[in-house]
C-alpha positions as a Markdown table, in Angstrom:
| # | Residue | x | y | z |
|---|---|---|---|---|
| 1 | Unk | -21.4 | 142.5 | 48.3 |
| 2 | Unk | -23.5 | 140.8 | 45.8 |
| 3 | Unk | -27.3 | 140.5 | 46.9 |
| 4 | Unk | -28.0 | 137.4 | 44.9 |
| 5 | Unk | -28.9 | 134.2 | 46.9 |
| 6 | Unk | -27.1 | 130.8 | 46.8 |
| 7 | Unk | -24.5 | 129.4 | 49.1 |
| 8 | Unk | -21.4 | 127.1 | 48.9 |
| 9 | Unk | -18.7 | 130.1 | 48.6 |
| 10 | Unk | -17.9 | 130.0 | 52.4 |
| 11 | Unk | -16.5 | 127.3 | 54.7 |
| 12 | Unk | -17.9 | 127.5 | 58.2 |
| 13 | Unk | -17.1 | 125.6 | 61.4 |
| 14 | Unk | -20.0 | 126.0 | 63.7 |
| 15 | Unk | -22.5 | 124.5 | 66.1 |
| 16 | Unk | -25.6 | 126.2 | 65.8 |
| 17 | Unk | -27.3 | 124.3 | 68.5 |
| 18 | Unk | -24.7 | 125.9 | 71.0 |
| 19 | Unk | -26.5 | 129.1 | 70.7 |
| 20 | Unk | -28.1 | 129.9 | 74.2 |
| 21 | Unk | -30.4 | 132.5 | 73.1 |
| 22 | Unk | -33.0 | 132.9 | 70.5 |
| 23 | Unk | -32.8 | 136.7 | 70.3 |
| 24 | Unk | -31.5 | 138.4 | 67.1 |
| 25 | Unk | -28.0 | 138.6 | 66.6 |
| 26 | Unk | -26.9 | 142.2 | 67.3 |
| 27 | Unk | -24.4 | 143.7 | 64.7 |
| 28 | Unk | -22.4 | 146.9 | 64.3 |
| 29 | Unk | -21.4 | 147.8 | 60.8 |
| 30 | Unk | -17.8 | 149.5 | 60.7 |
| 31 | Unk | -17.0 | 150.8 | 57.3 |
| 32 | Unk | -15.8 | 154.0 | 55.9 |
| 33 | Unk | -17.8 | 154.0 | 53.0 |
| 34 | Unk | -21.3 | 155.1 | 53.6 |
| 35 | Unk | -23.1 | 153.6 | 50.7 |
| 36 | Unk | -21.5 | 150.3 | 51.6 |
| 37 | Unk | -22.2 | 150.5 | 55.2 |
| 38 | Unk | -25.9 | 151.5 | 54.6 |
| 39 | Unk | -26.5 | 148.8 | 52.1 |
| 40 | Unk | -25.2 | 146.0 | 54.5 |
| 41 | Unk | -27.2 | 147.4 | 57.3 |
| 42 | Unk | -30.3 | 147.5 | 55.3 |
| 43 | Unk | -29.9 | 144.0 | 54.1 |
| 44 | Unk | -29.0 | 142.3 | 57.4 |
| 45 | Unk | -31.6 | 144.1 | 59.5 |
| 46 | Unk | -34.3 | 142.9 | 57.1 |
| 47 | Unk | -33.7 | 139.4 | 58.4 |
| 48 | Unk | -35.7 | 138.0 | 61.3 |
| 49 | Unk | -32.8 | 136.8 | 63.3 |
| 50 | Unk | -30.3 | 139.6 | 63.0 |
| 51 | Unk | -30.7 | 143.1 | 64.2 |
| 52 | Unk | -28.2 | 146.1 | 63.2 |
| 53 | Unk | -27.5 | 148.4 | 66.3 |
| 54 | Unk | -25.8 | 150.9 | 64.1 |
| 55 | Unk | -23.1 | 151.9 | 61.6 |
| 56 | Unk | -19.6 | 153.4 | 62.5 |
| 57 | Unk | -17.3 | 155.0 | 59.8 |
| 58 | Unk | -14.1 | 155.1 | 61.9 |
| 59 | Unk | -12.7 | 153.2 | 64.8 |
| 60 | Unk | -13.3 | 155.7 | 67.5 |
| 61 | Unk | -17.0 | 155.5 | 66.7 |
| 62 | Unk | -17.0 | 151.9 | 66.6 |
| 63 | Unk | -15.5 | 151.8 | 70.0 |
| 64 | Unk | -18.1 | 154.1 | 71.4 |
| 65 | Unk | -21.0 | 152.2 | 69.7 |
| 66 | Unk | -19.6 | 148.9 | 70.7 |
| 67 | Unk | -19.6 | 150.1 | 74.5 |
| 68 | Unk | -23.1 | 151.6 | 74.4 |
| 69 | Unk | -24.9 | 148.9 | 72.4 |
| 70 | Unk | -22.8 | 145.8 | 73.0 |
| 71 | Unk | -23.2 | 144.0 | 69.8 |
| 72 | Unk | -22.6 | 140.3 | 69.5 |
| 73 | Unk | -20.8 | 140.6 | 66.0 |
| 74 | Unk | -18.9 | 143.5 | 64.3 |
| 75 | Unk | -18.6 | 143.5 | 60.5 |
| 76 | Unk | -15.4 | 145.2 | 59.9 |
| 77 | Unk | -13.9 | 146.6 | 56.6 |
| 78 | Unk | -10.3 | 145.4 | 56.2 |
| 79 | Unk | -9.1 | 148.8 | 55.1 |
| 80 | Unk | -10.5 | 151.3 | 57.9 |
| 81 | Unk | -8.8 | 154.7 | 57.2 |
| 82 | Unk | -5.2 | 154.3 | 57.8 |
| 83 | Unk | -5.4 | 151.6 | 60.4 |
| 84 | Unk | -4.3 | 148.0 | 59.5 |
| 85 | Unk | -6.8 | 145.2 | 59.9 |
| 86 | Unk | -4.9 | 143.8 | 62.8 |
| 87 | Unk | -4.7 | 147.0 | 64.9 |
| 88 | Unk | -8.4 | 147.8 | 64.3 |
| 89 | Unk | -9.4 | 144.2 | 65.7 |
| 90 | Unk | -7.1 | 144.6 | 68.7 |
| 91 | Unk | -8.7 | 148.0 | 69.5 |
| 92 | Unk | -12.2 | 146.6 | 69.1 |
| 93 | Unk | -11.3 | 143.5 | 71.2 |
| 94 | Unk | -9.9 | 145.7 | 74.0 |
| 95 | Unk | -13.1 | 147.6 | 74.1 |
| 96 | Unk | -15.4 | 144.5 | 73.7 |
| 97 | Unk | -13.4 | 141.4 | 74.6 |
| 98 | Unk | -16.3 | 139.1 | 74.1 |
| 99 | Unk | -17.4 | 140.5 | 70.6 |
| 100 | Unk | -17.0 | 138.4 | 67.5 |
| 101 | Unk | -15.4 | 140.0 | 64.5 |
| 102 | Unk | -16.1 | 139.3 | 60.8 |
| 103 | Unk | -13.6 | 141.2 | 58.4 |
| 104 | Unk | -14.6 | 142.0 | 55.0 |
| 105 | Unk | -11.7 | 142.4 | 52.5 |
| 106 | Unk | -11.6 | 143.5 | 48.8 |
| 107 | Unk | -9.0 | 140.7 | 48.0 |
| 108 | Unk | -7.7 | 137.5 | 49.1 |
| 109 | Unk | -4.5 | 138.9 | 50.3 |
| 110 | Unk | -2.7 | 136.3 | 52.4 |
| 111 | Unk | -0.7 | 138.6 | 54.6 |
| 112 | Unk | -3.9 | 140.7 | 55.4 |
| 113 | Unk | -6.0 | 137.5 | 56.0 |
| 114 | Unk | -3.4 | 136.1 | 58.4 |
| 115 | Unk | -2.9 | 139.4 | 60.3 |
| 116 | Unk | -6.6 | 139.6 | 60.9 |
| 117 | Unk | -6.9 | 135.8 | 62.0 |
| 118 | Unk | -3.8 | 136.1 | 64.3 |
| 119 | Unk | -5.3 | 139.4 | 65.8 |
| 120 | Unk | -8.6 | 137.4 | 66.6 |
| 121 | Unk | -10.9 | 137.7 | 63.7 |
| 122 | Unk | -13.8 | 135.0 | 63.8 |
| 123 | Unk | -14.4 | 135.3 | 60.1 |
| 124 | Unk | -13.1 | 136.8 | 56.9 |
| 125 | Unk | -15.1 | 137.2 | 53.7 |
| 126 | Unk | -14.5 | 138.9 | 50.4 |
| 127 | Unk | -16.7 | 141.8 | 49.3 |
| 128 | Unk | -17.7 | 140.0 | 46.0 |
| 129 | Unk | -19.6 | 137.2 | 48.1 |
| 130 | Unk | -23.3 | 137.2 | 48.5 |
| 131 | Unk | -25.3 | 138.9 | 51.4 |
| 132 | Unk | -26.7 | 135.6 | 52.3 |
| 133 | Unk | -23.2 | 134.4 | 52.9 |
| 134 | Unk | -22.6 | 137.3 | 55.2 |
| 135 | Unk | -25.8 | 136.4 | 57.2 |
| 136 | Unk | -24.7 | 132.8 | 57.5 |
| 137 | Unk | -21.3 | 134.1 | 58.7 |
| 138 | Unk | -22.8 | 136.3 | 61.4 |
| 139 | Unk | -25.0 | 133.3 | 62.6 |
| 140 | Unk | -21.9 | 131.1 | 62.4 |
| 141 | Unk | -19.7 | 133.2 | 64.5 |
| 142 | Unk | -22.3 | 134.2 | 67.0 |
| 143 | Unk | -22.8 | 130.6 | 67.6 |
| 144 | Unk | -19.0 | 130.4 | 68.5 |
| 145 | Unk | -17.8 | 129.1 | 65.0 |
| 146 | Unk | -15.7 | 130.6 | 62.2 |
| 147 | Unk | -16.4 | 131.6 | 58.9 |
| 148 | Unk | -14.0 | 131.9 | 55.8 |
| 149 | Unk | -14.6 | 132.5 | 52.1 |
| 150 | Unk | -13.7 | 129.3 | 50.2 |
| 151 | Unk | -11.1 | 131.1 | 48.2 |
| 152 | Unk | -9.4 | 132.3 | 51.4 |
| 153 | Unk | -9.4 | 128.6 | 52.5 |
| 154 | Unk | -7.7 | 127.5 | 49.3 |
| 155 | Unk | -5.1 | 130.4 | 49.6 |
| 156 | Unk | -4.4 | 129.4 | 53.2 |
| 157 | Unk | -3.9 | 125.7 | 52.5 |
| 158 | Unk | -1.6 | 126.4 | 49.5 |
| 159 | Unk | 0.6 | 128.9 | 51.2 |
| 160 | Unk | 0.9 | 126.7 | 54.5 |
| 161 | Unk | 1.7 | 123.7 | 52.3 |
| 162 | Unk | 4.4 | 125.6 | 50.5 |
| 163 | Unk | 8.2 | 125.8 | 51.5 |
| 164 | Unk | 8.6 | 129.0 | 53.8 |
| 165 | Unk | 10.7 | 130.9 | 51.6 |
| 166 | Unk | 8.2 | 130.5 | 48.8 |
| 167 | Unk | 5.2 | 131.1 | 51.1 |
| 168 | Unk | 6.7 | 134.6 | 51.7 |
| 169 | Unk | 8.2 | 134.9 | 48.3 |
| 170 | Unk | 11.7 | 135.9 | 49.8 |
| 171 | Unk | 14.7 | 135.8 | 47.6 |
| 172 | Unk | 17.9 | 133.9 | 48.7 |
| 173 | Unk | 19.6 | 137.4 | 48.9 |
| 174 | Unk | 17.0 | 138.9 | 51.3 |
| 175 | Unk | 17.3 | 135.9 | 53.6 |
| 176 | Unk | 21.0 | 136.3 | 53.5 |
| 177 | Unk | 20.8 | 139.9 | 54.3 |
| 178 | Unk | 18.1 | 139.4 | 57.1 |
| 179 | Unk | 20.2 | 136.6 | 58.6 |
| 180 | Unk | 23.3 | 138.7 | 58.8 |
| 181 | Unk | 21.5 | 141.6 | 60.1 |
| 182 | Unk | 19.9 | 139.2 | 63.0 |
| 183 | Unk | 23.3 | 138.3 | 64.0 |
| 184 | Unk | 24.2 | 141.8 | 64.7 |
| 185 | Unk | 25.9 | 143.1 | 61.5 |
| 186 | Unk | 25.2 | 146.6 | 60.5 |
| 187 | Unk | 23.9 | 147.5 | 56.9 |
| 188 | Unk | 27.4 | 149.0 | 56.1 |
| 189 | Unk | 29.2 | 145.8 | 57.3 |
| 190 | Unk | 26.7 | 143.6 | 55.3 |
| 191 | Unk | 27.3 | 145.9 | 52.3 |
| 192 | Unk | 31.1 | 145.1 | 52.8 |
| 193 | Unk | 30.8 | 141.4 | 53.2 |
| 194 | Unk | 28.4 | 140.9 | 50.4 |
| 195 | Unk | 30.2 | 143.2 | 47.9 |
| 196 | Unk | 26.9 | 145.3 | 47.4 |
| 197 | Unk | 26.3 | 148.9 | 47.8 |
| 198 | Unk | 24.6 | 150.3 | 50.8 |
| 199 | Unk | 21.6 | 151.3 | 48.9 |
| 200 | Unk | 21.4 | 147.9 | 47.5 |
| 201 | Unk | 21.3 | 146.3 | 50.8 |
| 202 | Unk | 18.7 | 148.7 | 51.9 |
| 203 | Unk | 16.5 | 147.9 | 49.0 |
| 204 | Unk | 16.6 | 144.2 | 49.9 |
| 205 | Unk | 15.7 | 145.0 | 53.4 |
| 206 | Unk | 12.8 | 147.1 | 52.3 |
| 207 | Unk | 11.7 | 144.4 | 49.9 |
| 208 | Unk | 11.9 | 141.7 | 52.6 |
| 209 | Unk | 9.8 | 144.0 | 55.1 |
| 210 | Unk | 7.1 | 144.2 | 52.4 |
| 211 | Unk | 7.1 | 140.7 | 51.6 |
| 212 | Unk | 6.9 | 139.8 | 55.5 |
| 213 | Unk | 4.2 | 142.3 | 56.1 |
| 214 | Unk | 6.3 | 143.9 | 58.6 |
| 215 | Unk | 6.6 | 147.7 | 59.5 |
| 216 | Unk | 10.3 | 147.9 | 60.1 |
| 217 | Unk | 13.7 | 146.0 | 60.1 |
| 218 | Unk | 13.4 | 144.8 | 63.3 |
| 219 | Unk | 10.0 | 143.3 | 63.0 |
| 220 | Unk | 11.0 | 141.7 | 59.6 |
| 221 | Unk | 14.0 | 139.9 | 61.4 |
| 222 | Unk | 11.5 | 138.8 | 64.4 |
| 223 | Unk | 8.9 | 137.5 | 61.7 |
| 224 | Unk | 11.7 | 135.7 | 59.8 |
| 225 | Unk | 13.1 | 134.0 | 63.1 |
| 226 | Unk | 9.6 | 133.1 | 64.1 |
| 227 | Unk | 8.8 | 131.5 | 60.8 |
| 228 | Unk | 12.1 | 129.7 | 60.8 |
| 229 | Unk | 13.2 | 131.5 | 57.8 |
| 230 | Unk | 16.5 | 132.5 | 59.6 |
| 231 | Unk | 18.2 | 131.4 | 62.6 |
| 232 | Unk | 20.7 | 133.1 | 64.9 |
| 233 | Unk | 24.4 | 131.9 | 64.5 |
| 234 | Unk | 26.0 | 130.2 | 67.3 |
């Protein structure tokens, strides 16, 4: 992250007067890149009101150090090994239900941000932001607030105000195929119904899975139903 000063690149919802203790905020850095983690740790620990308890480079180490040190805030890399961000947050919250989690992401990817927030992240910043903004985010979430990079706020507002099919960039054909599969048709049956090859149908399904941020056909159908993209036939 940028080490320069300055503010205004982050939206925060906070009530700093709600903090019940003046003790330094205890922070655990969880990042698989040693140089990044050490740089963040040194910068944050130099502040009067933040104390870095340690660094973890994988999720198991993070859980162990969370249980031992009881951090107030965990600063979590959005890409930790082969874990997706939602899984990482759920594992950490299971070990430490009261911990606040700030995710650091490389890009303003809508699906990743939404997965993090839905899994319980209290903040989401971008790695290109200033270190002073990360410190402000730590203070905000420790006080019970939330912190989002301004770029992410704009992205979320744009996506949420867009029509559902555009929000996920699904094509009409992908929606049609998901709808038929949701109604119980097999891939072969959808192929026959639409006059498409089985491989073409499968390609559309795989594309829909990616666009919805799902991991399987069933999960894609579930997300599409939840978001109102498709409805079960009567």
